[in-house]
N, C-alpha and C positions, 0 to 999 in steps of 0.2 A: 338267168332264163336264155336269153341269146348264148348262143355257142353249144347249148344241151342238144345230146342226140340221144334218142330212145329207140329201141327196138319192140315193137309190138309182137305179141305172141301168135296172131294170125291176123289174115286180112279180108276173110269172107264174111263175117258177121256184120251187122250193122252195127253193132257197138264198137267194131274196128274201125269203121268207115266214119263214126261220128267222131271217135277217139282222136282219129287222124286229122280230123277238120278242127277239133277244139286247140289241140296243141299246134297244128300246122300255122293256124291262123294267130298264135301267140309267139311265131318266130322260131318253135323246137323244131329241130331237123327231125325227121321220122324215116325210119326202115322198117320194113315187115319180114316176117319168115312166114312162108306158106306152102302148104302142100299143094295148091291150086295155082296154075302159071297165069291166071288172070282172074285175081278175086277182085270185089268190089274196089277195094281200097288202094289197088295198083291205079285206076284211073283217076290220077289226082296230082296236081302241081306240088303238092307237099308232101308226097310219097317220094323219098329220094332214092330207095333202092329197095327190089325185092328179092327175098333169099328163098331159095326152094330149100324144103325139109321133108322129110317123110310122114304121112299123116300120122297123129299122135294116136289116135285110136288103134290103128293096125301096126304101128312100129312106134310105141312110145318110147324105147330106149334110144332108138336112132334119132328122133326128132328132139330129146332131151340132148344127145350130145352134139346135134348140130346146133341148137341153141347155146350150149355153152361155148362150142368153138367160137361162134360169133362175140360172145361175150368175153372171152378172154384175150380177145384182139385191143381191149382196152378204148375203144372206139364209143363206145355207149355209156350214155351217164346212168342208165337203168333200164331194167325189161319190165314191161307192163303186160300182165296177162287181161285180155279183153274176152277173155269167156271161160270154158271149161279149163283151159290150160293152168288156170290158176290151182285146181284141184290136183292137177299133175305135179304142178311146180312144189306143191306141198309133199306130195307123197315122195316125189324124187328129188328133194331138198339137195341131198348128198350128192346127187348127180349134177349139180349146177354149182361148183364151187367158185367159178368166176361171175356169177351172177349176182346183181344187186335189183333184188325184187322183193315187194312188201306182200309177202301171204301168211297166212295164221299157220297153225300147228295142224297137222294131218289129222289128229284126234278130233279137234273142233270142226273141221272140214265134215267128219263123219256124222256128226250131230245134224247137219244143214243140207248135203247133196241128197241123202235120202228121205222121201217125202214122209215116210213112214216114221223116222227117227225124228224129223222136224216136227211133225203133229205131236209127239210124244214129248217135245222139248217145251212147246207152245203149252202143254197141259202143266208140264211141270212148273212154268213160269206164270201159269194162272193168266197166259195172254189169250184174248179170243179168237176162236175159229171156229167154223162150221163143224156140227156132229160129224165124227169120223168113225171107222172102224176098219181094222184089220183083217183081211180075208184070208182065211186058211182053209176053208171049205167051202162048197158051192153053197149052203144054208147061208152063210155070212154075208151073202149080196143081197139079201134080203133084210137084213137088220135094220136099214134106215129108212125102207120104202122108195118109192120112186117117185119122179124122176131122181137120178143119183150121177155122181161122177164116179167112175172107176179110174182109178190112177196107178200107173205102174211106179214104185220107190225110187227108180232112176230113170229119165229121160231128158231129152233135150228139146228145145224149142215147141213144146207142146205138144210132142208125137207120142207122149207116152199116157195121155189124158183121153179118155172117152165119156161122152154124156150119154146115157141110156134112160131108157123110159118104162122099161118092164124088165122081167125076170132071164127071158129069152136073150134081150140084147147085152145083159149085164154078163151072162155067162160068155157068150161070143166074146165080150171085151176082155173079160177073165183070160180066157185061153190064150187071148192074142197076146196079152201082155205080160203074162206071168212066166218065170223061169225060177230054176232054182236059187239063182244069185239075185233075183229082182223080184221081191214081195208086191202085192198088191193092195191098196187101201180103197175103201169106197167114202165118198164125202158128199154131204147135202150141198147145195148150193148156199151161197151167200147173197143177201141183198144190198143194193146200192150201186154206187159208182166205183169201177175200178180204178185203182189207185196202186202206186208204187213208191215206197219210201227207199232213197239210197242213202249210205254213210261210208264214211272213212273212218278207221279207228285205229289208235297207236296201242296196242298191247292193251286193249280193254277201256282207253280213255276215247270218248267221242271227239272228233275232231270236227266234222262237217256232216250236214245233212240236207237233203233237199227230197220234196214229196212232190209228185205230180199226177194228175188226172188226165185220164184217156178223154181224147177228144175224136179220134178216129181211129178205126181197127185195122191192123196190119195181119200177116199170116200168123195162123196158131192163136187169134185173139190178142197179139200183141198191141201196144200203143203205138200207132202211126204218127199221132199228132197228140200233144201234151198241152196241159195249162199248170204250170207252176201253181200250188195252194198252199196255205199256212195249215198244218195239220200237227200240232203240238202232242197230241194222242198218239200218233204213230211214230212220232220223232222219240218221245218217250219208251215205245215198245222196244224200238230197233236200240235204242241205248240199253235198255237190259238185257238183251240179245246178246249184244258186243260184250258188255261187261261180264256176263256169266261164262261166256267162252274164252274171254280174254283176247277179244278178235283182234286181227293185224291185218290191215288192208280195207278193200272193197268189201260191201255187203248190200243186199237188196231184198226188201220184203214187199210180196204181192198181196194184196186184200181189197175189200171192198168196203167202201164207207158210205153209211146211211145215219143221218141225223146226228152226226159228229162221230159215232161209234165205229171202231174197223173189226173186220173179220178177217183175220189173215190165212192164207190158202198156200202160199208157198213161199221158199226161199231162193235166192241165187246169192252164193256165197262168193260175189264179185260184183263189180260194178256193171249197169246194164247201159245202154244208150245214154251218153252223157251230154246231150246238146242242149236239153232245157233247162238242165241245172247250169250249165255253164252261163247259159244266156240270161239266168236269174241269178248269176253273181257267184256261184261256187263250181270253182274248176276241178271237179274230181279227178282228171287224169294228171293234172300238175301236182294236186296233192300225193297222188300215188308216187310220182317222182321224188318229191320232197320226204315222202316217208321212207322210200327205199335209199337215198343217199343221207338221210340224217339230216336235212336240212331243216331251220327252223320251222315249226308248225305253229297255227293259232293257238292261242293259251286258252281261249275260251271257243265253244263249238261255233262255227258258222253254219248259219241256217240261209237256204236260199230264199228271196223274195218271192210273195205271191204274185199271181197276175201275168205272168210272162208266157205266151203261146208260141210253139213251135211245131214246126211240121215235117214231114219225111214223104214227098210228093211219091216217089217211087214205091215206097211202102205201103202208101195209101192205094195205089194202083194195084199191087199185088195182092192185099187184103180184099179188095172187091173182087179179084179174079177166083179168088178162093170162095168167098161167099159175098153175093149170092151167086156169082159166077157166070154172069152174062156181059156181053160187051157193052150193053148201054150203060150196066152199072159199073164198068170200069172207067168208061168214057165220062160219064158223069161225076165218078169220085175226082177222076184226074183234073176236070175242068174246075171243079171247086176247091182242090188244093191249088191249083195256078191263080187263080182269081182271087184266093183267099174269101170265099164266101161262109156265111154262116158261123159257124164258131172258129172256123180257121183266119176268121177277120182279126187282121193284124198279125198275123203269125210269122215266124220267122224260118226259113228253110235250113235244116240243120243236116241232112243226108247228103243231098247232092247241091251244094249251093253254086249254080252255073256261073254266076256272075263273079263271084269272087275266085272259083276254082273251075275254069272251062274244061277241062277233061273231063269232070264228073258228069259232063251229060252222057258219055259214053255208055255206061250202063243203062241209063235210061232209054237211049235210042236202040238198044240192043232188047231190053226185057219187055217194053212196051208194045212194041208192035207183035212180039212174040205172043202176049196173053191176049191181047186183041184180037189176033187171029185165031187162038184156041185158049179159052180162060183154063182150061184144064193143065196147060202147060206150066201153071205155077207149081204144080206138085213137082214137077221134074227140077224146075229151078230151085224151089226151097231145097229139096232134098240133096241137091248136089253141094249147096252153100252149106248146109248143116254137115253133111259127110266131110268136108274139109276142116272143119273146125270142132267137130264133136269129140268126146275125149271116151267116157264111159267107164264104168267100175273095174271091167275087167283089165283096161290099159292101167288105170291107177293102181291096181293089185300088183301088177308086172313091175312097175315102177318101184312100188313099195320094196317089194321083193328084192331087187335089184340093188336100192338104196340100202337095206339091211345087209345084205352080203357084203357091200362095200365097206359098211361100217363095222363088220365082222372081221 
C-alpha cells in the first residue's frame, strides 16, 4: 500500500474529497486532475498535486488526452473515477491506452446512466421500484396521479428531478427537463428511510458491499450523515444487477427501505462517498486500485459492519441552506453536527477531518460564512462544483465516436 500513487479523475465532488481522505489516511499518495483551480479536495495535506485539465463536459477529448498524458508518465499505480468520469472512461477507453482503471463496458453503462433504462432493467430483473411511466406526450404526466416525481433520464446531483403536485407543475417540469436526447419519466414516491447500497464487482463477481442509511440531508437530498446498516436484501439486489451486466468496478443503488423491503429509485454506475463504508471496514477506493492493477481480491464478498455513524459537517450546513434555507436552520444544523447531538452522537467526520487534516478547514471557512450571509448562495456553490465534475450524455457520445474512429 505504501508507495502507491493514484490519480483521481476530479477534485470538486464530495466523493472525491472523501476518497482522498480514505486513501490518504492509509498512506496512499494522491494527485488530482481538475478543471477547477480550487476544488475542495485541493485543501488537504493528502493532496500531493493538482493537475489542470479541460472540463470533461465541454471538452471530453481534451480531458481524456490530459488524463492519459499523466498516466503515460508511469508515476501512477491506478486511475480512480470519482464521479461521472467513469462513464466517460468507459466510452473513451481506447483513448486511454496508458490508464489502469476499473470500469465496466460502455454497453453496461448504457443500462444504468439513463433513469428510464434503469427502470426498465429493474422491471426485467423483477426488482422492486415505485410505479413509473415514460412521458411521451402531455397526457402521460397524469398516468400515476399526483404528487409525483418528474425525472430526466440524464442528470447529475439531483438537478434533473422535480417533485410536482398537480398537472400544471408537471407540465412545467416536463418542458424544463426534456430534450430530444433526454427523455423524461414520472415515478411515484417510495415509503421508508433513504438508503444506499454500494458494491465493487470484478467482471460480475461481487467483491464487497456496504449499505448506509441517511441521518442528515445534504444538497439535492443527498446523505450528509450516514449510519451503516445490515441489509441483505439490498446486497442481494445489487449482486443481481452486477451479475446481469457483468459489471466491473464500483456501483451504487439508491433506495427507500420500509419494514425490510427496498424500493429502488436510482443507480449511480460508480462509487459514491466512501467514508462511511471505510469506517465500517470496507475500503472501496483501495479495492478499486486493487481491481485496476490486478492485485489479489477477497475470495468471498466483504460486507461492511452495521452501526457505524459518520458525518460531513460542511455538507450538513449546505443542506440546511438549501432547505429550509434560513440562517437559524444553518446554524442549528452545524451546531448539532459539531456537538454530535441526536442521531449524530458518536459520528466520525469524513469530509473535512480538521484534526487529522488541518487544511480541510479552509473550505469550511469559505462556504459557511457565505451561506450564513445569504442561504441562497448554496445554489451558486453547488452549481459551480457540479459544473467542474459533470460529464453528460453529449460528452460521452463525443468520446464514443472518437474512440470508434481510432479503432477503425
